[in-house]
C-alpha positions as protocol buffer text, in pm:
chain_id: "A"
residue {
  index: 1
  type: MET
  ca { x: 8699 y: 16347 z: 2123 }
}
residue {
  index: 2
  type: GLU
  ca { x: 8447 y: 16575 z: 1970 }
}
residue {
  index: 3
  type: GLN
  ca { x: 8487 y: 16661 z: 1593 }
}
residue {
  index: 4
  type: ASN
  ca { x: 8279 y: 16834 z: 1381 }
}
residue {
  index: 5
  type: GLY
  ca { x: 8004 y: 16857 z: 1609 }
}
residue {
  index: 6
  type: TYR
  ca { x: 7988 y: 16472 z: 1674 }
}
residue {
  index: 7
  type: THR
  ca { x: 7983 y: 16340 z: 2031 }
}
residue {
  index: 8
  type: GLU
  ca { x: 8038 y: 15980 z: 1966 }
}
residue {
  index: 9
  type: LEU
  ca { x: 8380 y: 15826 z: 2052 }
}
residue {
  index: 10
  type: SER
  ca { x: 8605 y: 15678 z: 1773 }
}
residue {
  index: 11
  type: GLY
  ca { x: 8714 y: 15309 z: 1799 }
}
residue {
  index: 12
  type: ILE
  ca { x: 9065 y: 15384 z: 1961 }
}
residue {
  index: 13
  type: GLU
  ca { x: 8884 y: 15638 z: 2224 }
}
residue {
  index: 14
  type: ARG
  ca { x: 8627 y: 15361 z: 2323 }
}
residue {
  index: 15
  type: GLU
  ca { x: 8898 y: 15112 z: 2360 }
}
residue {
  index: 16
  type: LEU
  ca { x: 9103 y: 15351 z: 2576 }
}
residue {
  index: 17
  type: VAL
  ca { x: 8792 y: 15386 z: 2804 }
}
residue {
  index: 18
  type: LEU
  ca { x: 8715 y: 15021 z: 2816 }
}
residue {
  index: 19
  type: GLN
  ca { x: 9080 y: 14978 z: 2954 }
}
residue {
  index: 20
  type: TYR
  ca { x: 9019 y: 15249 z: 3192 }
}
residue {
  index: 21
  type: LEU
  ca { x: 8692 y: 15094 z: 3325 }
}
residue {
  index: 22
  type: ILE
  ca { x: 8882 y: 14762 z: 3358 }
}
residue {
  index: 23
  type: ASP
  ca { x: 9164 y: 14900 z: 3542 }
}
residue {
  index: 24
  type: GLY
  ca { x: 9008 y: 15120 z: 3794 }
}
residue {
  index: 25
  type: ASN
  ca { x: 8726 y: 15171 z: 4037 }
}
residue {
  index: 26
  type: VAL
  ca { x: 8519 y: 15414 z: 3838 }
}
residue {
  index: 27
  type: PRO
  ca { x: 8190 y: 15523 z: 4001 }
}
residue {
  index: 28
  type: VAL
  ca { x: 7900 y: 15534 z: 3756 }
}
residue {
  index: 29
  type: THR
  ca { x: 7549 y: 15664 z: 3781 }
}
residue {
  index: 30
  type: LEU
  ca { x: 7250 y: 15464 z: 3656 }
}
residue {
  index: 31
  type: THR
  ca { x: 6931 y: 15627 z: 3530 }
}
residue {
  index: 32
  type: PRO
  ca { x: 6620 y: 15426 z: 3406 }
}
residue {
  index: 33
  type: VAL
  ca { x: 6556 y: 15485 z: 3029 }
}
residue {
  index: 34
  type: GLU
  ca { x: 6202 y: 15441 z: 2904 }
}
residue {
  index: 35
  type: LYS
  ca { x: 6164 y: 15281 z: 2554 }
}
residue {
  index: 36
  type: ASN
  ca { x: 5898 y: 15251 z: 2285 }
}
residue {
  index: 37
  type: GLU
  ca { x: 5812 y: 14859 z: 2242 }
}
residue {
  index: 38
  type: THR
  ca { x: 5903 y: 14914 z: 1879 }
}
residue {
  index: 39
  type: GLU
  ca { x: 6248 y: 15037 z: 1962 }
}
residue {
  index: 40
  type: ASN
  ca { x: 6523 y: 14804 z: 1880 }
}
residue {
  index: 41
  type: GLN
  ca { x: 6854 y: 14738 z: 2074 }
}
residue {
  index: 42
  type: ASP
  ca { x: 7017 y: 15012 z: 1888 }
}
residue {
  index: 43
  type: TYR
  ca { x: 6868 y: 15273 z: 2106 }
}
residue {
  index: 44
  type: ASP
  ca { x: 6735 y: 15504 z: 1870 }
}
residue {
  index: 45
  type: LYS
  ca { x: 6806 y: 15858 z: 2093 }
}
residue {
  index: 46
  type: THR
  ca { x: 6494 y: 16006 z: 1940 }
}
residue {
  index: 47
  type: LYS
  ca { x: 6282 y: 15756 z: 2102 }
}
residue {
  index: 48
  type: SER
  ca { x: 6458 y: 15713 z: 2451 }
}
residue {
  index: 49
  type: ILE
  ca { x: 6349 y: 15905 z: 2733 }
}
residue {
  index: 50
  type: ILE
  ca { x: 6529 y: 15959 z: 3050 }
}
residue {
  index: 51
  type: LYS
  ca { x: 6303 y: 15951 z: 3364 }
}
residue {
  index: 52
  type: SER
  ca { x: 6281 y: 16250 z: 3554 }
}
residue {
  index: 53
  type: LEU
  ca { x: 6362 y: 16267 z: 3930 }
}
residue {
  index: 54
  type: THR
  ca { x: 5968 y: 16293 z: 3989 }
}
residue {
  index: 55
  type: SER
  ca { x: 5976 y: 15948 z: 3867 }
}
residue {
  index: 56
  type: GLN
  ca { x: 5911 y: 15649 z: 4113 }
}
residue {
  index: 57
  type: ILE
  ca { x: 6259 y: 15529 z: 3997 }
}
residue {
  index: 58
  type: PHE
  ca { x: 6550 y: 15762 z: 4092 }
}
residue {
  index: 59
  type: PRO
  ca { x: 6911 y: 15773 z: 3933 }
}
residue {
  index: 60
  type: VAL
  ca { x: 7134 y: 15580 z: 4152 }
}
residue {
  index: 61
  type: ALA
  ca { x: 7518 y: 15649 z: 4212 }
}
residue {
  index: 62
  type: ILE
  ca { x: 7747 y: 15311 z: 4208 }
}
residue {
  index: 63
  type: ARG
  ca { x: 8087 y: 15326 z: 4341 }
}
residue {
  index: 64
  type: GLY
  ca { x: 8358 y: 15171 z: 4178 }
}
residue {
  index: 65
  type: GLU
  ca { x: 8419 y: 14872 z: 4411 }
}
residue {
  index: 66
  type: HIS
  ca { x: 8076 y: 14744 z: 4328 }
}
residue {
  index: 67
  type: LEU
  ca { x: 8152 y: 14722 z: 3957 }
}
residue {
  index: 68
  type: LYS
  ca { x: 8367 y: 14417 z: 3779 }
}
residue {
  index: 69
  type: VAL
  ca { x: 8449 y: 14509 z: 3431 }
}
residue {
  index: 70
  type: GLN
  ca { x: 8562 y: 14250 z: 3203 }
}
residue {
  index: 71
  type: LYS
  ca { x: 8767 y: 14239 z: 2880 }
}
residue {
  index: 72
  type: ASN
  ca { x: 8485 y: 14138 z: 2676 }
}
residue {
  index: 73
  type: GLY
  ca { x: 8290 y: 14471 z: 2780 }
}
residue {
  index: 74
  type: GLU
  ca { x: 8051 y: 14291 z: 3041 }
}
residue {
  index: 75
  type: ILE
  ca { x: 7991 y: 14487 z: 3383 }
}
residue {
  index: 76
  type: LEU
  ca { x: 7918 y: 14264 z: 3678 }
}
residue {
  index: 77
  type: LEU
  ca { x: 7743 y: 14452 z: 3959 }
}
residue {
  index: 78
  type: GLU
  ca { x: 7891 y: 14298 z: 4285 }
}
residue {
  index: 79
  type: ASN
  ca { x: 7683 y: 14383 z: 4601 }
}
residue {
  index: 80
  type: PRO
  ca { x: 7535 y: 14698 z: 4469 }
}
residue {
  index: 81
  type: PRO
  ca { x: 7292 y: 14925 z: 4641 }
}
residue {
  index: 82
  type: GLN
  ca { x: 6960 y: 14772 z: 4704 }
}
residue {
  index: 83
  type: SER
  ca { x: 6791 y: 15032 z: 4502 }
}
residue {
  index: 84
  type: VAL
  ca { x: 6974 y: 14884 z: 4208 }
}
residue {
  index: 85
  type: ASN
  ca { x: 6760 y: 14604 z: 4188 }
}
residue {
  index: 86
  type: SER
  ca { x: 6453 y: 14769 z: 4073 }
}
residue {
  index: 87
  type: PHE
  ca { x: 6676 y: 14833 z: 3732 }
}
residue {
  index: 88
  type: ALA
  ca { x: 6673 y: 14441 z: 3649 }
}
residue {
  index: 89
  type: ASN
  ca { x: 6560 y: 14385 z: 3283 }
}
residue {
  index: 90
  type: GLN
  ca { x: 6532 y: 14753 z: 3220 }
}
residue {
  index: 91
  type: ASN
  ca { x: 6690 y: 14987 z: 2985 }
}
residue {
  index: 92
  type: VAL
  ca { x: 6931 y: 15235 z: 3148 }
}
residue {
  index: 93
  type: LYS
  ca { x: 7163 y: 15530 z: 3088 }
}
residue {
  index: 94
  type: VAL
  ca { x: 7513 y: 15487 z: 3237 }
}
residue {
  index: 95
  type: GLU
  ca { x: 7719 y: 15782 z: 3310 }
}
residue {
  index: 96
  type: PHE
  ca { x: 8059 y: 15820 z: 3451 }
}
residue {
  index: 97
  type: TYR
  ca { x: 8388 y: 16058 z: 3397 }
}
residue {
  index: 98
  type: PHE
  ca { x: 8726 y: 15974 z: 3207 }
}
residue {
  index: 99
  type: ASN
  ca { x: 9000 y: 16225 z: 3284 }
}
residue {
  index: 100
  type: ARG
  ca { x: 8714 y: 16480 z: 3392 }
}
residue {
  index: 101
  type: VAL
  ca { x: 8514 y: 16430 z: 3059 }
}
residue {
  index: 102
  type: GLY
  ca { x: 8153 y: 16318 z: 3117 }
}
residue {
  index: 103
  type: LEU
  ca { x: 8072 y: 16015 z: 2914 }
}
residue {
  index: 104
  type: TYR
  ca { x: 7766 y: 15790 z: 2880 }
}
residue {
  index: 105
  type: PHE
  ca { x: 7617 y: 15491 z: 2690 }
}
residue {
  index: 106
  type: LYS
  ca { x: 7281 y: 15322 z: 2690 }
}
residue {
  index: 107
  type: THR
  ca { x: 7241 y: 14965 z: 2773 }
}
residue {
  index: 108
  type: PHE
  ca { x: 7028 y: 14684 z: 2909 }
}
residue {
  index: 109
  type: VAL
  ca { x: 7037 y: 14558 z: 3279 }
}
residue {
  index: 110
  type: LYS
  ca { x: 7006 y: 14170 z: 3258 }
}
residue {
  index: 111
  type: GLN
  ca { x: 6920 y: 13949 z: 3560 }
}
residue {
  index: 112
  type: THR
  ca { x: 7143 y: 13640 z: 3552 }
}
residue {
  index: 113
  type: SER
  ca { x: 7195 y: 13370 z: 3813 }
}
residue {
  index: 114
  type: ASN
  ca { x: 7519 y: 13546 z: 3937 }
}
residue {
  index: 115
  type: GLY
  ca { x: 7329 y: 13884 z: 3980 }
}
residue {
  index: 116
  type: LEU
  ca { x: 7290 y: 14185 z: 3754 }
}
residue {
  index: 117
  type: SER
  ca { x: 7520 y: 14258 z: 3462 }
}
residue {
  index: 118
  type: LEU
  ca { x: 7523 y: 14512 z: 3165 }
}
residue {
  index: 119
  type: ILE
  ca { x: 7728 y: 14514 z: 2826 }
}
residue {
  index: 120
  type: ILE
  ca { x: 7913 y: 14823 z: 2722 }
}
residue {
  index: 121
  type: PRO
  ca { x: 7782 y: 14871 z: 2377 }
}
residue {
  index: 122
  type: GLU
  ca { x: 7981 y: 15003 z: 2072 }
}
residue {
  index: 123
  type: LYS
  ca { x: 7858 y: 15371 z: 2119 }
}
residue {
  index: 124
  type: ILE
  ca { x: 7988 y: 15539 z: 2395 }
}
residue {
  index: 125
  type: GLN
  ca { x: 7924 y: 15934 z: 2364 }
}
residue {
  index: 126
  type: ARG
  ca { x: 8054 y: 16252 z: 2533 }
}
residue {
  index: 127
  type: ILE
  ca { x: 7769 y: 16427 z: 2740 }
}
residue {
  index: 128
  type: ALA
  ca { x: 7690 y: 16734 z: 2539 }
}
residue {
  index: 129
  type: ASP
  ca { x: 7772 y: 17068 z: 2701 }
}
residue {
  index: 130
  type: VAL
  ca { x: 7444 y: 17220 z: 2641 }
}
residue {
  index: 131
  type: PRO
  ca { x: 7424 y: 17599 z: 2744 }
}
residue {
  index: 132
  type: GLU
  ca { x: 7146 y: 17720 z: 2985 }
}
residue {
  index: 133
  type: GLU
  ca { x: 6880 y: 17888 z: 2790 }
}
residue {
  index: 134
  type: LYS
  ca { x: 6614 y: 17907 z: 3021 }
}
residue {
  index: 135
  type: LYS
  ca { x: 6489 y: 18235 z: 3144 }
}
residue {
  index: 136
  type: TYR
  ca { x: 6371 y: 18249 z: 3513 }
}
residue {
  index: 137
  type: ASP
  ca { x: 6151 y: 18475 z: 3662 }
}
residue {
  index: 138
  type: ILE
  ca { x: 6388 y: 18538 z: 3944 }
}
residue {
  index: 139
  type: SER
  ca { x: 6769 y: 18453 z: 3966 }
}
residue {
  index: 140
  type: ALA
  ca { x: 7065 y: 18558 z: 4169 }
}
residue {
  index: 141
  type: ILE
  ca { x: 7429 y: 18590 z: 4162 }
}
residue {
  index: 142
  type: ILE
  ca { x: 7634 y: 18612 z: 4469 }
}
residue {
  index: 143
  type: TYR
  ca { x: 7897 y: 18825 z: 4316 }
}
residue {
  index: 144
  type: MET
  ca { x: 8121 y: 18906 z: 4604 }
}
residue {
  index: 145
  type: ASP
  ca { x: 8287 y: 18819 z: 4936 }
}
residue {
  index: 146
  type: CYS
  ca { x: 8267 y: 19157 z: 5130 }
}
residue {
  index: 147
  type: ASN
  ca { x: 8535 y: 19086 z: 5381 }
}
residue {
  index: 148
  type: THR
  ca { x: 8790 y: 18999 z: 5130 }
}
residue {
  index: 149
  type: SER
  ca { x: 8655 y: 19190 z: 4808 }
}
residue {
  index: 150
  type: GLN
  ca { x: 8700 y: 18844 z: 4626 }
}
residue {
  index: 151
  type: GLU
  ca { x: 8479 y: 18800 z: 4314 }
}
residue {
  index: 152
  type: LEU
  ca { x: 8253 y: 18503 z: 4348 }
}
residue {
  index: 153
  type: ASN
  ca { x: 8006 y: 18487 z: 4053 }
}
residue {
  index: 154
  type: ILE
  ca { x: 7811 y: 18202 z: 4206 }
}
residue {
  index: 155
  type: LYS
  ca { x: 7478 y: 18183 z: 4030 }
}
residue {
  index: 156
  type: ALA
  ca { x: 7143 y: 18063 z: 4166 }
}
residue {
  index: 157
  type: ILE
  ca { x: 6797 y: 17990 z: 4026 }
}
residue {
  index: 158
  type: PRO
  ca { x: 6471 y: 17893 z: 4162 }
}
residue {
  index: 159
  type: GLU
  ca { x: 6446 y: 17542 z: 4314 }
}
residue {
  index: 160
  type: ASN
  ca { x: 6209 y: 17297 z: 4147 }
}
residue {
  index: 161
  type: GLU
  ca { x: 5860 y: 17246 z: 4318 }
}
residue {
  index: 162
  type: ILE
  ca { x: 5911 y: 17554 z: 4541 }
}
residue {
  index: 163
  type: GLN
  ca { x: 5681 y: 17842 z: 4467 }
}
residue {
  index: 164
  type: LEU
  ca { x: 5869 y: 18169 z: 4556 }
}
residue {
  index: 165
  type: PHE
  ca { x: 5666 y: 18438 z: 4737 }
}
residue {
  index: 166
  type: THR
  ca { x: 5404 y: 18227 z: 4858 }
}
residue {
  index: 167
  type: ARG
  ca { x: 5394 y: 18107 z: 5201 }
}
residue {
  index: 168
  type: PRO
  ca { x: 5543 y: 17724 z: 5206 }
}
residue {
  index: 169
  type: ALA
  ca { x: 5303 y: 17474 z: 5286 }
}
residue {
  index: 170
  type: TRP
  ca { x: 5385 y: 17142 z: 5462 }
}
residue {
  index: 171
  type: LYS
  ca { x: 5243 y: 16941 z: 5183 }
}
residue {
  index: 172
  type: CYS
  ca { x: 5512 y: 17069 z: 4945 }
}
residue {
  index: 173
  type: ILE
  ca { x: 5737 y: 16797 z: 5136 }
}
residue {
  index: 174
  type: PRO
  ca { x: 5724 y: 16445 z: 4978 }
}
residue {
  index: 175
  type: LEU
  ca { x: 5503 y: 16212 z: 5223 }
}
residue {
  index: 176
  type: GLU
  ca { x: 5792 y: 15968 z: 5230 }
}
residue {
  index: 177
  type: ASN
  ca { x: 6034 y: 16245 z: 5355 }
}
residue {
  index: 178
  type: GLN
  ca { x: 5789 y: 16411 z: 5609 }
}
residue {
  index: 179
  type: LYS
  ca { x: 5908 y: 16229 z: 5919 }
}
residue {
  index: 180
  type: LYS
  ca { x: 6276 y: 16301 z: 5864 }
}
residue {
  index: 181
  type: ALA
  ca { x: 6156 y: 16664 z: 5786 }
}
residue {
  index: 182
  type: LYS
  ca { x: 5968 y: 16712 z: 6092 }
}
residue {
  index: 183
  type: LYS
  ca { x: 6260 y: 16597 z: 6324 }
}
residue {
  index: 184
  type: LEU
  ca { x: 6460 y: 16872 z: 6152 }
}
residue {
  index: 185
  type: LEU
  ca { x: 6188 y: 17139 z: 6188 }
}
residue {
  index: 186
  type: GLU
  ca { x: 6144 y: 17071 z: 6556 }
}
residue {
  index: 187
  type: ASN
  ca { x: 6516 y: 17097 z: 6600 }
}
residue {
  index: 188
  type: PHE
  ca { x: 6537 y: 17402 z: 6383 }
}
residue {
  index: 189
  type: VAL
  ca { x: 6257 y: 17586 z: 6561 }
}
residue {
  index: 190
  type: SER
  ca { x: 6418 y: 17499 z: 6895 }
}
residue {
  index: 191
  type: GLN
  ca { x: 6725 y: 17673 z: 6772 }
}
residue {
  index: 192
  type: ALA
  ca { x: 6549 y: 17969 z: 6655 }
}
residue {
  index: 193
  type: LYS
  ca { x: 6369 y: 18009 z: 7000 }
}
residue {
  index: 194
  type: THR
  ca { x: 6737 y: 18020 z: 7145 }
}
residue {
  index: 195
  type: GLU
  ca { x: 6907 y: 18205 z: 6892 }
}
residue {
  index: 196
  type: LYS
  ca { x: 6611 y: 18452 z: 6770 }
}
residue {
  index: 197
  type: ASN
  ca { x: 6739 y: 18469 z: 6437 }
}
residue {
  index: 198
  type: ALA
  ca { x: 6471 y: 18303 z: 6222 }
}
residue {
  index: 199
  type: GLY
  ca { x: 6203 y: 18587 z: 6185 }
}
residue {
  index: 200
  type: THR
  ca { x: 5871 y: 18443 z: 6129 }
}
residue {
  index: 201
  type: GLY
  ca { x: 6019 y: 18109 z: 6057 }
}
residue {
  index: 202
  type: ILE
  ca { x: 5826 y: 18048 z: 5749 }
}
residue {
  index: 203
  type: GLN
  ca { x: 6123 y: 17976 z: 5543 }
}
residue {
  index: 204
  type: LEU
  ca { x: 6192 y: 17677 z: 5746 }
}
residue {
  index: 205
  type: ILE
  ca { x: 5942 y: 17438 z: 5560 }
}
residue {
  index: 206
  type: ALA
  ca { x: 6148 y: 17516 z: 5242 }
}
residue {
  index: 207
  type: ILE
  ca { x: 6459 y: 17430 z: 5414 }
}
residue {
  index: 208
  type: CYS
  ca { x: 6342 y: 17129 z: 5533 }
}
residue {
  index: 209
  type: LYS
  ca { x: 6229 y: 17018 z: 5212 }
}
residue {
  index: 210
  type: TYR
  ca { x: 6539 y: 17068 z: 5050 }
}
residue {
  index: 211
  type: LEU
  ca { x: 6748 y: 16902 z: 5321 }
}
residue {
  index: 212
  type: THR
  ca { x: 6531 y: 16572 z: 5318 }
}
residue {
  index: 213
  type: GLU
  ca { x: 6551 y: 16531 z: 4924 }
}
residue {
  index: 214
  type: LYS
  ca { x: 6744 y: 16266 z: 4774 }
}
residue {
  index: 215
  type: LYS
  ca { x: 7027 y: 16392 z: 4573 }
}
residue {
  index: 216
  type: VAL
  ca { x: 7229 y: 16230 z: 4305 }
}
residue {
  index: 217
  type: GLU
  ca { x: 7519 y: 16444 z: 4190 }
}
residue {
  index: 218
  type: LYS
  ca { x: 7446 y: 16498 z: 3824 }
}
residue {
  index: 219
  type: VAL
  ca { x: 7730 y: 16375 z: 3576 }
}
residue {
  index: 220
  type: GLN
  ca { x: 7808 y: 16691 z: 3364 }
}
residue {
  index: 221
  type: SER
  ca { x: 8026 y: 16757 z: 3034 }
}
residue {
  index: 222
  type: LEU
  ca { x: 8318 y: 16843 z: 3261 }
}
residue {
  index: 223
  type: GLN
  ca { x: 8366 y: 16717 z: 3613 }
}
residue {
  index: 224
  type: ASN
  ca { x: 8352 y: 16949 z: 3892 }
}
residue {
  index: 225
  type: ARG
  ca { x: 8188 y: 17235 z: 3699 }
}
residue {
  index: 226
  type: MET
  ca { x: 7999 y: 17450 z: 3955 }
}
residue {
  index: 227
  type: GLU
  ca { x: 7623 y: 17415 z: 3956 }
}
residue {
  index: 228
  type: PRO
  ca { x: 7387 y: 17703 z: 4034 }
}
residue {
  index: 229
  type: LEU
  ca { x: 7268 y: 17729 z: 4385 }
}
residue {
  index: 230
  type: SER
  ca { x: 6891 y: 17678 z: 4460 }
}
residue {
  index: 231
  type: ILE
  ca { x: 6654 y: 17989 z: 4588 }
}
residue {
  index: 232
  type: LEU
  ca { x: 6441 y: 17833 z: 4827 }
}
residue {
  index: 233
  type: PHE
  ca { x: 6306 y: 18143 z: 4984 }
}
residue {
  index: 234
  type: ILE
  ca { x: 6300 y: 18530 z: 4958 }
}
residue {
  index: 235
  type: ASP
  ca { x: 6096 y: 18817 z: 5119 }
}
residue {
  index: 236
  type: HIS
  ca { x: 6208 y: 19167 z: 5218 }
}
residue {
  index: 237
  type: GLU
  ca { x: 6405 y: 19042 z: 5502 }
}
residue {
  index: 238
  type: ARG
  ca { x: 6630 y: 18736 z: 5371 }
}
residue {
  index: 239
  type: ILE
  ca { x: 6712 y: 18515 z: 5104 }
}
residue {
  index: 240
  type: VAL
  ca { x: 6794 y: 18152 z: 5169 }
}
residue {
  index: 241
  type: PHE
  ca { x: 6977 y: 17934 z: 4910 }
}
residue {
  index: 242
  type: GLY
  ca { x: 7020 y: 17562 z: 4890 }
}
residue {
  index: 243
  type: VAL
  ca { x: 7398 y: 17485 z: 4840 }
}
residue {
  index: 244
  type: PRO
  ca { x: 7520 y: 17161 z: 4638 }
}
residue {
  index: 245
  type: GLU
  ca { x: 7745 y: 16940 z: 4823 }
}
residue {
  index: 246
  type: ASN
  ca { x: 8079 y: 17055 z: 4646 }
}
residue {
  index: 247
  type: GLN
  ca { x: 8017 y: 17443 z: 4701 }
}
residue {
  index: 248
  type: LYS
  ca { x: 8023 y: 17447 z: 5085 }
}
residue {
  index: 249
  type: LYS
  ca { x: 8218 y: 17771 z: 5079 }
}
residue {
  index: 250
  type: PHE
  ca { x: 7996 y: 18008 z: 5296 }
}
residue {
  index: 251
  type: PHE
  ca { x: 8078 y: 18117 z: 5653 }
}
residue {
  index: 252
  type: TYR
  ca { x: 7844 y: 18207 z: 5943 }
}
residue {
  index: 253
  type: SER
  ca { x: 7870 y: 18589 z: 5995 }
}
residue {
  index: 254
  type: LYS
  ca { x: 8047 y: 18678 z: 5685 }
}
residue {
  index: 255
  type: GLU
  ca { x: 7879 y: 18941 z: 5429 }
}
residue {
  index: 256
  type: TYR
  ca { x: 7836 y: 18904 z: 5074 }
}
residue {
  index: 257
  type: GLY
  ca { x: 7740 y: 19107 z: 4790 }
}
residue {
  index: 258
  type: ILE
  ca { x: 7422 y: 18932 z: 4619 }
}
residue {
  index: 259
  type: LYS
  ca { x: 7244 y: 19058 z: 4286 }
}
residue {
  index: 260
  type: ILE
  ca { x: 6883 y: 18960 z: 4270 }
}
residue {
  index: 261
  type: SER
  ca { x: 6714 y: 18969 z: 3903 }
}
residue {
  index: 262
  type: PHE
  ca { x: 6353 y: 19000 z: 3838 }
}
residue {
  index: 263
  type: SER
  ca { x: 6238 y: 18928 z: 3466 }
}
residue {
  index: 264
  type: ILE
  ca { x: 5997 y: 19182 z: 3337 }
}
residue {
  index: 265
  type: ASN
  ca { x: 5762 y: 19084 z: 3044 }
}
residue {
  index: 266
  type: LYS
  ca { x: 5628 y: 19413 z: 2941 }
}
residue {
  index: 267
  type: GLY
  ca { x: 5804 y: 19754 z: 2887 }
}
residue {
  index: 268
  type: PRO
  ca { x: 6154 y: 19858 z: 2763 }
}
residue {
  index: 269
  type: ILE
  ca { x: 6325 y: 19721 z: 3043 }
}
residue {
  index: 270
  type: SER
  ca { x: 6377 y: 19339 z: 3047 }
}
residue {
  index: 271
  type: ALA
  ca { x: 6468 y: 19298 z: 3430 }
}
residue {
  index: 272
  type: ARG
  ca { x: 6489 y: 19460 z: 3750 }
}
residue {
  index: 273
  type: GLU
  ca { x: 6798 y: 19415 z: 3943 }
}
residue {
  index: 274
  type: ILE
  ca { x: 6841 y: 19436 z: 4308 }
}
residue {
  index: 275
  type: PHE
  ca { x: 7177 y: 19485 z: 4463 }
}
residue {
  index: 276
  type: VAL
  ca { x: 7207 y: 19394 z: 4847 }
}
residue {
  index: 277
  type: THR
  ca { x: 7451 y: 19280 z: 5094 }
}
residue {
  index: 278
  type: GLY
  ca { x: 7365 y: 18991 z: 5305 }
}
residue {
  index: 279
  type: ILE
  ca { x: 7517 y: 18841 z: 5625 }
}
residue {
  index: 280
  type: VAL
  ca { x: 7509 y: 18470 z: 5666 }
}
residue {
  index: 281
  type: ASN
  ca { x: 7259 y: 18451 z: 5953 }
}
residue {
  index: 282
  type: LYS
  ca { x: 7242 y: 18085 z: 5968 }
}
residue {
  index: 283
  type: ILE
  ca { x: 7372 y: 17761 z: 5807 }
}
residue {
  index: 284
  type: TYR
  ca { x: 7134 y: 17463 z: 5820 }
}
residue {
  index: 285
  type: GLN
  ca { x: 7229 y: 17111 z: 5744 }
}
residue {
  index: 286
  type: ASN
  ca { x: 7086 y: 16748 z: 5750 }
}
residue {
  index: 287
  type: GLU
  ca { x: 7189 y: 16464 z: 5979 }
}
residue {
  index: 288
  type: GLU
  ca { x: 7401 y: 16302 z: 5682 }
}
residue {
  index: 289
  type: ASN
  ca { x: 7580 y: 16647 z: 5674 }
}
residue {
  index: 290
  type: ASP
  ca { x: 7564 y: 16615 z: 5289 }
}
residue {
  index: 291
  type: SER
  ca { x: 7344 y: 16902 z: 5218 }
}
residue {
  index: 292
  type: ILE
  ca { x: 7317 y: 17262 z: 5357 }
}
residue {
  index: 293
  type: CYS
  ca { x: 7116 y: 17564 z: 5321 }
}
residue {
  index: 294
  type: VAL
  ca { x: 7255 y: 17932 z: 5366 }
}
residue {
  index: 295
  type: ASP
  ca { x: 7022 y: 18178 z: 5519 }
}
residue {
  index: 296
  type: PHE
  ca { x: 7151 y: 18538 z: 5421 }
}
residue {
  index: 297
  type: ARG
  ca { x: 6981 y: 18845 z: 5617 }
}
residue {
  index: 298
  type: TYR
  ca { x: 6999 y: 19149 z: 5430 }
}
residue {
  index: 299
  type: SER
  ca { x: 7241 y: 19402 z: 5563 }
}
residue {
  index: 300
  type: ASN
  ca { x: 7210 y: 19687 z: 5311 }
}
residue {
  index: 301
  type: LEU
  ca { x: 6884 y: 19734 z: 5119 }
}
residue {
  index: 302
  type: GLN
  ca { x: 6774 y: 20062 z: 4942 }
}
residue {
  index: 303
  type: GLU
  ca { x: 6423 y: 20166 z: 5043 }
}
residue {
  index: 304
  type: GLU
  ca { x: 6267 y: 20137 z: 4697 }
}
residue {
  index: 305
  type: ASP
  ca { x: 6411 y: 19767 z: 4677 }
}
residue {
  index: 306
  type: LEU
  ca { x: 6279 y: 19700 z: 5035 }
}
residue {
  index: 307
  type: ARG
  ca { x: 5926 y: 19830 z: 4922 }
}
residue {
  index: 308
  type: PHE
  ca { x: 5922 y: 19598 z: 4615 }
}
residue {
  index: 309
  type: LEU
  ca { x: 6044 y: 19301 z: 4776 }
}
residue {
  index: 310
  type: TYR
  ca { x: 5758 y: 19371 z: 5077 }
}
residue {
  index: 311
  type: GLU
  ca { x: 5497 y: 19398 z: 4853 }
}
residue {
  index: 312
  type: LYS
  ca { x: 5595 y: 19107 z: 4647 }
}
residue {
  index: 313
  type: ALA
  ca { x: 5634 y: 18905 z: 4940 }
}
residue {
  index: 314
  type: THR
  ca { x: 5346 y: 19009 z: 5133 }
}
residue {
  index: 315
  type: SER
  ca { x: 5079 y: 19108 z: 4848 }
}
residue {
  index: 316
  type: THR
  ca { x: 5017 y: 19425 z: 5073 }
}
residue {
  index: 317
  type: LEU
  ca { x: 5148 y: 19783 z: 5024 }
}
residue {
  index: 318
  type: PHE
  ca { x: 5444 y: 19909 z: 5183 }
}
residue {
  index: 319
  type: ASP
  ca { x: 5335 y: 20155 z: 5455 }
}
């Protein structure tokens, strides 16, 4: 499917994929694409911009039963989610899996008398396997299950729009999510009063933000590839991760080994690494049970690392 660096499918491969779409209930994800007015229907990829999740229109996952694919390559959308209606007369990127390989094409959603439809173009491409090159100020790896000594190597990076080592503010939660977040927060505070395991509780705002955000599973170059966890909160007592739907593999009261890395911009050392063990202190989930957060409370932390985290989290000297 990929030869000499090219990701476009051959004619034979395209026919196989088209038949696959016709035969099966294949779920797809639609993402709106902004195009320059001067761009033609060939979709010059240098001029097409995929809208980010901060846009007013989000990617939408459509189950296979809502798609009717005809032999001429036209896809009819039958009773799709209501949010798809906003894509009418818009350019979109359509992503899906074929034999676990992520594929995509760009097309136009047309409003017809029978509803919405789109045409599968001649060009279908493989989703590029882009290596992660971004350097983060902080990252983490859950490297071991201490109870079984099993190696895990689960990576974690900072969550977008959450500032670590600052006191979370309620305004970081989008206005449209605040009603649901308030209900979750009240429930979590009530539990904390009984269980007495939330410390100051300032981490709960970041947790509520994560649990109320709409999440569409990103189509990757290879299906079922593990995504990094999201670091939601960290201080000298705990670290909290947001966990994707397909990685719910943590268990209450179990102990895990965690390596936390801090980038250092100056000096001969590029990073400071802290090795801790943490016990799963609490697992938070939303009402839909499709998103969880795991609160690890440190069970073993060296004094110099405690000092470092305390001063970074509180902006005061460790006494």
